[in-house]
Wavefront OBJ file of the C-alpha trace (Angstrom):
o trace
v 127.635 113.280 140.869
v 124.315 113.464 138.992
v 121.734 111.285 140.778
v 119.263 111.312 137.881
v 120.780 109.056 135.224
v 119.154 108.630 131.814
v 119.476 105.230 130.157
v 121.991 106.390 127.558
v 124.093 108.070 130.268
v 124.656 104.865 132.265
v 128.009 103.916 130.657
v 129.380 107.360 131.586
v 127.947 107.105 135.107
v 129.648 103.724 135.573
v 133.069 105.175 134.757
v 132.425 108.165 137.030
v 131.512 105.733 139.827
v 134.816 103.912 139.338
v 136.699 107.227 139.430
v 135.030 108.160 142.718
v 135.817 104.765 144.225
v 139.440 104.973 143.086
v 139.850 108.429 144.621
v 138.368 107.246 147.900
v 140.619 104.169 147.953
v 143.727 106.249 147.177
v 142.869 108.594 150.044
v 142.233 105.791 152.532
v 145.396 103.832 151.636
v 147.558 106.907 150.999
v 148.370 105.709 147.465
v 149.358 107.672 144.374
v 146.778 106.721 141.751
v 146.544 109.965 139.780
v 147.735 108.318 136.569
v 144.974 105.680 136.692
v 142.364 108.272 137.633
v 143.453 110.556 134.802
v 143.107 107.709 132.291
v 139.586 106.961 133.477
v 138.657 110.673 133.300
v 139.929 110.866 129.729
v 137.980 107.730 128.859
v 134.813 109.202 130.382
v 135.277 112.434 128.447
v 135.756 110.560 125.151
v 132.676 108.452 125.822
v 130.659 111.543 126.770
v 131.596 113.310 123.532
v 130.771 110.197 121.504
v 127.371 109.607 123.116
v 126.236 113.221 123.019
v 127.244 113.633 119.373
v 124.844 110.848 118.333
v 121.704 111.562 120.329
v 118.330 110.534 118.917
v 115.412 112.945 118.901
v 113.813 111.150 121.837
v 117.031 111.361 123.839
v 117.084 115.126 123.275
v 113.486 115.284 124.522
v 114.644 113.478 127.667
v 117.480 115.974 128.131
v 115.070 118.896 127.673
v 113.030 117.438 130.548
v 115.989 116.627 132.796
v 115.043 117.576 136.387
v 118.439 119.234 136.910
v 118.229 121.309 133.733
v 118.433 125.090 134.332
v 115.073 126.875 134.404
v 114.227 130.524 133.750
v 115.149 131.678 137.266
v 118.514 129.911 136.972
v 119.281 131.861 133.792
v 118.077 135.108 135.362
v 120.445 134.554 138.297
v 123.386 134.002 135.934
v 122.623 136.466 133.113
v 120.447 139.335 134.323
v 121.506 142.174 136.618
v 119.167 144.232 138.819
v 116.196 141.979 138.027
v 112.885 143.148 139.465
v 110.087 140.601 139.212
v 106.577 141.925 138.608
v 103.537 139.913 139.687
v 99.900 139.684 138.679
v 97.806 140.439 135.603
v 95.694 143.177 137.253
v 92.600 141.132 136.450
v 92.611 137.865 138.411
v 95.836 136.892 140.229
v 99.514 136.079 139.853
v 100.569 132.936 137.992
v 103.888 131.495 139.270
v 104.236 129.385 136.085
v 105.297 132.613 134.328
v 108.163 134.771 135.612
v 108.159 138.352 134.328
v 110.098 141.469 135.152
v 112.699 144.071 134.260
v 116.478 143.934 134.435
v 119.708 144.494 132.553
v 121.939 142.308 130.405
v 125.464 143.638 129.981
v 124.163 146.988 131.242
v 121.373 147.117 128.636
v 117.825 147.457 130.047
v 115.470 144.661 128.975
v 112.147 143.094 129.874
v 112.028 139.350 130.479
v 109.256 136.762 130.494
v 109.689 133.017 130.875
v 108.101 129.761 131.941
v 109.202 128.410 135.312
v 109.019 124.798 136.495
v 109.781 123.541 139.982
v 112.481 121.327 141.493
v 110.770 119.606 144.428
v 107.154 118.477 144.737
v 105.992 121.600 146.586
v 107.562 123.941 144.042
v 106.317 121.886 141.085
v 102.774 122.219 142.371
v 103.148 125.944 143.036
v 104.528 126.497 139.529
v 101.948 124.086 138.078
v 104.773 122.155 136.358
v 105.467 125.161 134.130
v 101.953 125.116 132.620
v 100.540 128.668 132.681
v 96.944 129.741 133.238
v 95.438 132.669 131.274
v 96.562 135.114 133.953
v 100.153 134.039 133.301
v 99.916 135.019 129.648
v 98.165 138.271 130.566
v 100.923 139.037 133.067
v 103.500 138.401 130.353
v 101.662 140.704 127.961
v 101.444 143.394 130.625
v 105.246 143.351 130.980
v 105.800 143.258 127.215
v 103.541 146.263 126.694
v 105.440 148.071 129.448
v 108.659 147.264 127.579
v 107.194 148.644 124.361
v 106.174 151.851 126.131
v 109.719 152.483 127.383
v 111.619 151.084 124.412
v 113.112 148.034 126.143
v 113.936 144.871 124.158
v 112.053 141.761 125.253
v 113.661 138.420 126.108
v 111.371 135.393 126.267
v 112.574 132.072 127.726
v 110.344 129.163 126.691
v 110.142 125.944 128.726
v 106.690 124.396 129.055
v 104.901 121.105 128.366
v 101.926 123.246 127.328
v 99.390 125.705 128.651
v 97.255 124.366 131.504
v 94.172 122.617 130.013
v 91.996 122.620 133.135
v 88.374 123.762 133.318
v 89.204 126.914 135.312
v 91.788 127.991 132.748
v 89.326 127.472 129.915
v 86.612 129.357 131.802
v 88.945 132.319 132.234
v 89.813 132.440 128.526
v 92.965 130.379 127.963
v 92.631 130.337 124.170
v 91.832 134.067 123.998
v 94.797 134.939 126.218
v 97.221 133.018 124.003
v 95.675 134.382 120.807
v 95.862 137.931 122.182
v 99.561 137.494 122.926
v 100.231 136.192 119.414
v 98.518 139.241 117.926
v 100.106 141.784 120.250
v 103.635 140.346 120.017
v 103.479 140.534 116.237
v 102.970 144.312 116.543
v 105.239 145.326 119.435
v 107.718 148.033 118.282
v 110.771 146.685 120.150
v 113.164 143.781 119.517
v 111.871 140.421 120.749
v 114.250 137.489 121.243
v 112.789 134.054 122.002
v 114.999 131.283 123.406
v 113.752 127.707 123.790
v 115.601 126.582 126.942
v 113.788 123.270 127.499
v 110.403 122.124 126.247
v 108.462 124.166 123.718
v 105.034 122.575 123.482
v 101.961 123.798 121.643
v 100.236 127.137 122.206
v 101.668 127.172 125.708
v 105.033 127.939 124.137
v 103.707 130.177 121.374
v 101.900 132.351 123.920
v 105.264 134.010 124.657
v 107.054 132.731 121.558
v 106.578 135.273 118.757
v 109.846 137.094 118.124
v 112.230 138.685 115.671
v 114.683 135.863 116.329
v 113.897 132.410 117.715
v 116.868 130.583 119.225
v 116.927 126.978 120.440
v 119.377 125.401 122.801
v 120.996 122.283 121.412
v 119.083 119.737 123.515
v 115.564 121.159 123.413
v 112.399 120.459 121.437
v 109.629 122.611 119.939
v 106.364 121.353 118.466
v 102.609 121.719 118.261
v 102.163 118.690 120.562
v 104.218 116.488 122.870
v 105.609 113.225 121.477
v 103.362 111.343 123.927
v 100.282 113.238 122.735
v 101.161 112.619 119.107
v 101.754 108.911 119.776
v 98.421 108.594 121.590
v 96.630 110.061 118.563
v 98.539 108.430 115.697
v 99.592 105.102 117.226
v 96.894 104.771 119.904
v 99.611 104.358 122.533
v 101.696 107.043 124.275
v 104.472 104.446 124.745
v 105.329 105.016 121.087
v 106.571 108.529 121.939
v 110.150 107.784 120.751
v 108.792 106.771 117.337
v 106.586 109.881 117.243
v 109.514 112.137 118.142
v 111.461 110.824 115.156
v 108.527 111.444 112.811
v 107.711 114.899 114.180
v 111.134 116.491 113.502
v 111.138 118.488 116.740
v 114.816 119.094 117.507
v 116.794 122.287 117.024
v 118.582 120.876 113.968
v 115.273 119.858 112.369
v 113.640 123.224 112.966
v 116.605 125.256 111.796
v 116.564 123.222 108.575
v 112.844 123.988 108.229
v 113.579 127.710 108.860
v 111.307 127.839 111.907
v 114.144 128.740 114.267
v 117.034 131.038 113.436
v 119.926 129.816 115.552
v 121.072 126.862 117.647
v 122.825 127.639 120.927
v 125.403 124.946 121.786
v 125.335 123.301 125.207
v 128.169 121.975 127.362
v 129.063 118.361 126.595
v 126.656 116.366 128.737
v 123.798 118.861 128.432
v 122.959 122.160 130.108
v 122.365 120.427 133.447
v 125.974 119.199 133.529
v 127.313 122.782 133.681
v 124.621 125.439 134.212
v 127.176 128.267 134.448
v 128.663 127.459 131.041
v 125.189 126.942 129.561
v 124.079 130.380 130.787
v 127.244 131.985 129.421
v 126.545 130.490 125.975
v 122.923 131.648 126.060
v 123.917 135.147 127.168
v 126.535 135.424 124.425
v 123.945 134.554 121.762
v 121.359 136.957 123.178
v 123.783 139.882 123.297
v 124.872 139.225 119.705
v 121.253 139.196 118.486
v 120.456 142.356 120.462
v 123.376 144.091 118.753
v 121.967 142.950 115.410
v 118.393 144.099 116.074
v 118.991 147.343 117.983
v 119.714 149.544 114.919
v 116.375 148.605 113.290
v 113.479 151.060 113.483
v 110.159 149.987 115.058
v 108.486 149.833 111.640
v 111.291 147.699 110.233
v 111.177 145.331 113.217
v 107.439 144.802 112.831
v 107.674 144.371 109.054
v 110.460 141.795 109.255
v 108.770 139.941 112.125
v 105.498 139.585 110.251
v 107.292 138.528 107.075
v 109.263 135.945 109.066
v 106.116 134.198 110.281
v 104.421 134.607 106.912
v 107.179 132.516 105.329
v 106.746 129.544 107.681
v 105.063 126.607 105.995
v 103.463 126.316 102.580
v 100.590 124.591 100.850
v 100.510 122.878 97.519
v 97.599 121.825 95.325
v 97.798 118.464 93.621
v 95.634 117.301 90.773
l 1 2 3 4 5 6 7 8 9 10 11 12 13 14 15 16 17 18 19 20 21 22 23 24 25 26 27 28 29 30 31 32 33 34 35 36 37 38 39 40 41 42 43 44 45 46 47 48 49 50 51 52 53 54 55 56 57 58 59 60 61 62 63 64 65 66 67 68 69 70 71 72 73 74 75 76 77 78 79 80 81 82 83 84 85 86 87 88 89 90 91 92 93 94 95 96 97 98 99 100 101 102 103 104 105 106 107 108 109 110 111 112 113 114 115 116 117 118 119 120 121 122 123 124 125 126 127 128 129 130 131 132 133 134 135 136 137 138 139 140 141 142 143 144 145 146 147 148 149 150 151 152 153 154 155 156 157 158 159 160 161 162 163 164 165 166 167 168 169 170 171 172 173 174 175 176 177 178 179 180 181 182 183 184 185 186 187 188 189 190 191 192 193 194 195 196 197 198 199 200 201 202 203 204 205 206 207 208 209 210 211 212 213 214 215 216 217 218 219 220 221 222 223 224 225 226 227 228 229 230 231 232 233 234 235 236 237 238 239 240 241 242 243 244 245 246 247 248 249 250 251 252 253 254 255 256 257 258 259 260 261 262 263 264 265 266 267 268 269 270 271 272 273 274 275 276 277 278 279 280 281 282 283 284 285 286 287 288 289 290 291 292 293 294 295 296 297 298 299 300 301 302 303 304 305 306 307 308 309 310 311 312 313 314 315 316 317 318 319 320
């Protein structure tokens, strides 16, 4: 049973607790209670479908941050064959907040880059909570340029609360590293598929987020700033993050409507953390379909369409 229960999940957790107790009692007393257990399971499933079909934007932010949610390495384990991780930016050091390497998806060679968070305290610190330094973005670019050289499509998995804002990162050129990636990714002559698998915050996400197709999982968010950061600026209190999330329009549905993302990948009922295997299968299916769509395009056509795609985002209007 999931030990990390969000507030809106508590009614489901209560029924699941009753099911577990009933099973234990039936086993101890040697009773036949399958009919009662089945009714409770059906009730839990109905409640789960009802709750997850009416999530607020803030609740989706909470799901995107769920500590049991699959990270990049979890998707690599389930989707990518023969993965070889490559370390370092050949300038400073390796950055564990970015995973990068080469592998195959359904037998097709690809390059992969992605943010990686940690599960326990030690791993969270080592991965810097998924917040890359400049060397992480330079490592990612190194792999992407290698992919371009050998004609491999690029898969980018985005899940970060933002690039690391510390003094050392700024001294080593954080802004330049992200800007360089934006420029280079807009010109790479191979298909680039970006998938938001959790949080997609600010330039930390954009640093590996320029692609021919941008896909978002159902319970993820993508924005120029976190809801807490927005609330601290606009409402002078980060506790107003739920209100900010509603105003910011940061969910997959919002961004598809605004034509910023191209496709929403459905998640298992209960979120990706409730069934990581099914979640990975859904992500893989979407990636393979997009690869089939992009593969016939020439390098010049890929670059032209990619630049036009980002040129269409947003507009300005003069008022008198």
